[in-house]
ZAMARGU-4260 file (C-alpha; in steps of 0.2 Angstrom, whole numbers, plus 5000, padded with zeros to 4 digits):
<rodrens>
0) 5001/4919/4989 | 4983/4921/4986 | 4974/4936/4979 | 4955/4940/4979 | 4946/4954/4971
5) 4928/4960/4974 | 4923/4970/4958 | 4911/4984/4959 | 4905/5000/4951 | 4904/5012/4966
10) 4921/5016/4973 | 4928/5018/4956 | 4927/5034/4946 | 4935/5047/4957 | 4939/5034/4970
15) 4948/5024/4957 | 4960/5038/4953 | 4978/5033/4958 | 4984/5040/4974 | 5003/5042/4970
20) 5016/5049/4981 | 5018/5067/4980 | 5034/5074/4972 | 5041/5084/4986 | 5057/5079/4995
25) 5060/5062/5002 | 5060/5058/5020 | 5077/5061/5028 | 5084/5051/5042 | 5084/5060/5058
30) 5088/5056/5076 | 5074/5044/5076 | 5076/5038/5058 | 5062/5047/5049 | 5057/5066/5048
35) 5043/5072/5037 | 5036/5088/5030 | 5019/5088/5039 | 5010/5100/5026 | 5003/5084/5017
40) 5001/5066/5021 | 4999/5051/5010 | 4995/5037/5023 | 4988/5038/5040 | 4992/5023/5051
45) 4978/5021/5065 | 4984/5011/5080 | 4971/5008/5094 | 4981/5004/5110 | 4974/4997/5126
50) 4987/4994/5140 | 5001/4993/5127 | 5015/5004/5136 | 5028/4990/5134 | 5025/4988/5116
55) 5024/5005/5109 | 5042/5011/5110 | 5047/4996/5099 | 5032/4998/5088 | 5037/5017/5085
60) 5055/5012/5082 | 5051/4999/5069 | 5038/5011/5061 | 5052/5025/5059 | 5063/5012/5051
65) 5050/5006/5039 | 5045/5024/5034 | 5063/5030/5031 | 5065/5018/5017 | 5049/5025/5008
70) 5045/5041/4998 | 5027/5040/5004 | 5023/5052/5018 | 5016/5043/5033 | 5009/5048/5050
75) 5004/5037/5065 | 4989/5041/5075 | 4989/5031/5091 | 4972/5031/5100 | 4974/5027/5119
80) 4958/5017/5122 | 4955/5019/5141 | 4972/5011/5146 | 4975/5008/5164 | 4994/5007/5163
85) 5007/5020/5158 | 5002/5020/5139 | 4997/5038/5139 | 5013/5044/5148 | 5023/5033/5136
90) 5014/5040/5121 | 5018/5058/5127 | 5036/5054/5128 | 5037/5046/5111 | 5028/5061/5103
95) 5043/5072/5108 | 5054/5060/5098 | 5044/5056/5083 | 5037/5070/5073 | 5025/5059/5063
100) 5016/5053/5079 | 5000/5060/5084 | 4989/5056/5099 | 4971/5054/5103 | 4964/5048/5120
105) 4948/5039/5126 | 4946/5041/5145 | 4936/5025/5145 | 4937/5010/5134 | 4926/5012/5119
110) 4932/4998/5108 | 4942/4996/5092 | 4928/5003/5081 | 4926/5019/5090 | 4945/5020/5091
115) 4946/5019/5072 | 4933/5032/5070 | 4942/5044/5082 | 4958/5041/5072 | 4949/5043/5055
120) 4942/5060/5060 | 4960/5066/5065 | 4969/5058/5050 | 4976/5068/5036 | 4980/5055/5024
125) 4970/5049/5009 | 4974/5031/5013 | 4971/5024/5031 | 4979/5008/5038 | 4972/4999/5053
130) 4987/4991/5063 | 4987/4985/5081 | 5001/4990/5093 | 5005/4972/5100 | 5018/4969/5087
135) 5010/4953/5081 | 5011/4962/5064 | 5027/4972/5061 | 5026/4989/5055 | 5038/4984/5040
140) 5023/4977/5032 | 5013/4994/5032 | 5020/5000/5015 | 5016/4983/5007 | 4997/4985/5012
145) 4996/5003/5006 | 5006/5001/4990 | 4991/4994/4979 | 4980/5008/4985 | 4993/5022/4981
150) 4995/5014/4964 | 4976/5015/4960 | 4975/4996/4959 | 4963/4993/4974 | 4952/5002/4986
155) 4956/4991/5001 | 4970/4979/5005 | 4968/4966/5018 | 4982/4954/5025 | 4979/4936/5028
160) 4989/4929/5043 | 5004/4918/5039 | 5010/4908/5054 | 5003/4899/5069 | 4992/4908/5082
165) 4982/4904/5097 | 4964/4907/5090 | 4968/4900/5073 | 4953/4887/5074 | 4941/4900/5080
170) 4947/4912/5066 | 4945/4899/5053 | 4927/4895/5058 | 4923/4914/5058 | 4930/4917/5041
175) 4921/4902/5034 | 4905/4907/5040 | 4908/4925/5034 | 4913/4919/5017 | 4897/4908/5016
180) 4885/4922/5022 | 4893/4937/5012 | 4901/4929/4997 | 4917/4939/4999 | 4932/4929/4992
185) 4945/4933/5004 | 4954/4921/5016 | 4954/4932/5032 | 4942/4946/5036 | 4949/4950/5053
190) 4966/4956/5050 | 4977/4972/5047 | 4970/4981/5032 | 4973/4997/5022 | 4959/5007/5014
195) 4954/5023/5006 | 4947/5035/5019 | 4930/5036/5009 | 4927/5018/5015 | 4925/5025/5033
200) 4910/5035/5027 | 4900/5019/5023 | 4903/5011/5040 | 4889/5012/5052 | 4895/5018/5069
205) 4892/5002/5078 | 4903/4993/5091 | 4914/4979/5084 | 4908/4981/5066 | 4926/4985/5061
210) 4927/4966/5059 | 4915/4967/5044 | 4924/4982/5036 | 4928/4972/5021 | 4911/4965/5019
215) 4903/4982/5020 | 4915/4990/5008 | 4913/4976/4996 | 4894/4978/4997 | 4896/4996/4992
220) 4906/4992/4977 | 4924/4995/4983 | 4937/4983/4977 | 4946/4972/4989 | 4964/4964/4987
225) 4972/4952/4999 | 4991/4949/5002 | 5000/4938/5015 | 5006/4946/5031 | 5017/4937/5043
230) 5010/4935/5061 | 5022/4934/5076 | 5019/4930/5094 | 5013/4945/5105 | 5029/4955/5111
235) 5022/4959/5128 | 5005/4960/5137 | 4990/4949/5134 | 4976/4948/5122 | 4960/4958/5126
240) 4949/4946/5118 | 4943/4929/5126 | 4931/4915/5121 | 4916/4926/5126 | 4918/4936/5110
245) 4913/4921/5100 | 4894/4923/5103 | 4895/4941/5101 | 4904/4939/5085 | 4890/4927/5078
250) 4877/4940/5083 | 4886/4954/5075 | 4888/4943/5059 | 4869/4941/5058 | 4866/4959/5062
255) 4878/4965/5048 | 4869/4952/5036 | 4852/4960/5041 | 4859/4978/5039 | 4866/4974/5021
260) 4851/4964/5015 | 4836/4974/5023 | 4843/4989/5031 | 4839/5001/5016 | 4822/4993/5013
265) 4815/4985/5029 | 4798/4984/5021 | 4804/4970/5010 | 4806/4959/5025 | 4792/4964/5037
270) 4780/4969/5023 | 4781/4953/5014 | 4780/4942/5030 | 4765/4953/5036 | 4756/4952/5020
275) 4759/4933/5019 | 4752/4930/5036 | 4738/4942/5034 | 4733/4934/5017 | 4733/4916/5025
280) 4723/4922/5040 | 4710/4931/5028 | 4708/4916/5016 | 4707/4904/5031 | 4694/4915/5039
285) 4683/4917/5024 | 4684/4898/5022 | 4680/4895/5040 | 4666/4908/5040 | 4658/4900/5024
290) 4659/4882/5032 | 4651/4889/5048 | 4637/4897/5038 | 4633/4883/5027 | 4636/4868/5038
295) 4635/4876/5055 | 4652/4868/5060 | 4665/4879/5068 | 4681/4875/5078 | 4688/4887/5091
300) 4707/4883/5089 | 4705/4887/5070 | 4697/4904/5074 | 4711/4907/5086 | 4724/4904/5073
305) 4716/4915/5060 | 4715/4929/5072 | 4733/4927/5077 | 4738/4927/5058 | 4728/4943/5055
310) 4735/4952/5070 | 4753/4947/5068 | 4752/4950/5050 | 4746/4968/5053 | 4759/4971/5066
315) 4773/4965/5055 | 4767/4976/5040 | 4766/4991/5051 | 4783/4988/5058 | 4790/4988/5040
320) 4782/5005/5037 | 4790/5012/5053 | 4806/5004/5047 | 4805/5013/5031 | 4803/5030/5039
325) 4818/5026/5050 | 4828/5021/5035 | 4824/5037/5026 | 4830/5047/5042 | 4846/5036/5042
330) 4850/5040/5024 | 4847/5059/5028 | 4859/5058/5043 | 4872/5049/5033 | 4871/5062/5019
335) 4873/5076/5032 | 4887/5068/5041 | 4896/5066/5024 | 4893/5085/5020 | 4900/5090/5037
340) 4915/5079/5035 | 4918/5085/5018 | 4918/5103/5024 | 4929/5099/5038 | 4942/5091/5026
345) 4941/5106/5014 | 4943/5119/5028 | 4961/5125/5032 | 4969/5119/5048
</rodrens>
């Protein structure tokens, strides 16, 4: 077993307060194995599902069995992400059997990142757990993921896969590149994970950026712990991701790196590049002009290079200034969104 922690200042304080199970009555076994008082929830399990009609009944059965053995209050929010099979019909039937199951639906496929955002906005728990519906990870491991956060020992817990799986080589390359680029000491960035709901407030609303939730959370000072989680063969259906996702993942990785490094202060990149090119062009131009005046010697390609440096340098610097204005507006929008979500969470249902 390996454990990695990313220390930080933000994310502690009030976020570092232990989230301990409330002292109300324990869950009691019912007809489906688990019944809860829905007045308060400790953990919300977010389950994106795309064409998972055959997996969901067994997933819910195993989830009910796992929750019945815990004093923690759970809810499961399944987000039907534009399924083309009977997923929605199956979910409606399951909702009548499991009182801890809540449903959300996207009419068209919007991706895991959007599904997690939809689930987050409906979740009532202080701890969120991202869990797929394909039964490659069994619900019995959900309490293990949530436990360190409920005990106040971590802000985020990720599982690193134990066992053989089809895309192990691609995953190992992706994780190695991510660790080298972001310096996050965890073995597996793209796996099941539990996290405080405050972490969702730091995530940009971008497609596929859920893969970099650990990276973004660590960059904002949240602590990350890693535990081993067994991985099993898919119970039914087929994977939604093929080899075509590799170049998209690499580009997303570079985009996240740029966002974290220069997103808040784009002038640091564009301004420095612009000033550097402008300075080179200015110095070279003065030298070429002096040489022309003193010796009557001039070279057209040199003047072309000088003009290019001056123009491109000016454009880059102006781009940095525009980027600064955009960054200010993004910060204001982020603050407004935080306030709206705080008001929504404080308002009675």
